[in-house]
matplotlib code that plots the C-alpha trace (Angstrom):
import matplotlib.pyplot as plt

x = [0.0, 2.7, 6.2, 9.4, 9.5, 6.1, 7.5, 8.9, 12.4, 13.2, 14.9, 11.7, 9.5, 11.7, 11.3, 7.5, 6.5, 3.3, 2.4, -0.1, -0.5, -0.6, -4.4, -4.9, -6.0, -5.8, -7.7, -6.3, -3.0, -0.9, 1.6, 4.0, 6.7, 8.2, 8.6, 6.0, 6.1, 3.7, 2.9, -0.6, -1.9, -2.1, -4.2, -3.0, 0.2, 2.6, 4.9, 7.3, 9.8, 11.9, 12.0, 9.5, 9.7, 7.7, 7.5, 7.6, 3.8, 3.1, 1.5, 1.3, -0.6, 0.4, 3.5, 6.0, 8.1, 10.5, 14.0, 15.1, 13.2, 13.5, 11.1, 10.6, 7.0, 5.4, 5.0, 2.9, 3.8, 6.7, 9.2, 11.1, 13.6, 16.0, 18.8, 18.9, 16.5, 17.1, 15.2, 15.2, 15.3, 11.5, 10.9, 9.1, 8.8, 6.6, 7.3, 10.0, 12.6, 14.2, 16.8, 20.3, 21.5, 20.0, 20.8, 19.2, 19.6, 19.7, 16.2, 14.6, 12.5, 12.3, 10.4, 10.7, 13.1, 15.7, 17.5, 20.2, 22.3, 19.0, 19.1, 15.5, 13.6, 12.6, 9.7, 6.8, 3.7, 0.5, -2.0, -5.4, -8.3, -11.8, -13.1, -10.6, -12.0, -12.2, -9.8, -11.3, -9.4, -10.4, -9.3, -9.1]
y = [0.0, 2.5, 2.4, 3.3, 6.6, 7.6, 7.6, 10.9, 10.9, 12.5, 15.4, 16.1, 16.0, 18.4, 20.9, 21.0, 24.4, 25.4, 29.1, 30.6, 34.0, 37.4, 37.8, 34.2, 32.8, 29.1, 27.6, 24.1, 22.3, 22.0, 19.2, 19.0, 16.7, 19.7, 23.4, 25.8, 29.5, 31.7, 35.3, 35.1, 33.6, 30.0, 29.1, 25.6, 23.5, 23.5, 20.5, 20.7, 17.9, 20.5, 24.3, 26.5, 30.2, 33.1, 36.6, 39.7, 40.1, 36.3, 35.0, 31.4, 30.5, 26.9, 24.7, 24.5, 21.5, 21.5, 20.6, 24.2, 27.5, 31.2, 33.4, 37.1, 37.1, 36.2, 32.7, 32.0, 28.4, 26.1, 25.4, 22.1, 22.6, 19.6, 21.6, 25.4, 28.1, 31.7, 34.4, 37.4, 41.0, 41.4, 37.9, 37.2, 33.9, 33.5, 29.9, 27.3, 26.4, 23.0, 23.1, 22.0, 25.5, 29.0, 32.3, 35.4, 38.7, 42.0, 43.3, 39.9, 39.0, 35.6, 34.8, 31.2, 28.4, 27.2, 23.9, 23.7, 20.8, 18.9, 15.7, 15.8, 12.7, 12.3, 14.5, 12.4, 13.4, 11.8, 10.5, 12.3, 10.4, 10.7, 12.0, 14.9, 18.4, 20.3, 23.2, 26.6, 29.0, 32.7, 35.3, 39.0]
z = [0.0, 1.0, -0.3, 1.6, -0.3, 1.2, 4.8, 6.0, 7.4, 10.8, 8.9, 6.9, 10.0, 11.9, 9.1, 9.5, 10.9, 12.5, 12.9, 15.3, 13.7, 15.4, 15.4, 16.3, 19.7, 20.4, 23.4, 24.0, 23.7, 20.6, 19.8, 16.8, 15.6, 14.0, 14.9, 16.4, 16.0, 18.0, 17.2, 18.7, 21.9, 23.3, 26.3, 26.9, 26.7, 23.8, 22.8, 19.9, 19.2, 17.4, 18.0, 19.8, 18.9, 20.3, 18.8, 21.0, 21.1, 21.7, 24.8, 26.2, 29.3, 29.8, 30.0, 27.1, 26.2, 23.2, 22.1, 21.7, 22.3, 21.8, 23.8, 23.0, 24.3, 27.6, 29.1, 32.2, 32.9, 33.2, 30.4, 29.9, 27.1, 26.4, 24.7, 24.8, 25.9, 24.7, 26.6, 24.3, 25.7, 25.4, 26.8, 30.1, 31.8, 34.9, 35.9, 36.4, 33.8, 33.3, 30.5, 29.6, 28.6, 29.3, 27.5, 29.0, 27.1, 29.0, 29.6, 29.8, 32.8, 34.6, 37.8, 38.9, 39.7, 37.2, 36.9, 34.3, 33.0, 32.8, 30.8, 29.5, 28.6, 24.9, 23.9, 22.8, 21.0, 22.3, 19.8, 20.1, 21.6, 20.2, 23.5, 23.9, 24.0, 20.8, 20.0, 19.4, 17.2, 17.2, 14.8, 15.7]

ax = plt.figure().add_subplot(projection="3d")
ax.plot(x, y, z, "-o")
ax.set_aspect("equal")
plt.show()
């Protein structure tokens, strides 16, 4: 039915990008085998097997797990980043950080506990169940 050529390689999957646009608000959790870029708002948890990036106007109210992350917006929740977390000058994190490496630019704000040198477990993406709540996306 499917040939070997139809299967995506890990490199191809890690190049998949998901964008939550500036005028978009997502209520519910998001999970991706690739990258997630947030310019809008997420009210729920975010899990990215690759990179998680937030623009300066972005907002997340929930926990974030990813391989790497760059935060220029505001996170109200805990962050578990397996490789490196970069907190940009406009970035704000209100929650605990668990990461291997942390870079904090001048002007950034962080309120919470931080544990570095963390050997994170592999990030897994859960398969959706039919009884999970629906995700509401609002524009504007």
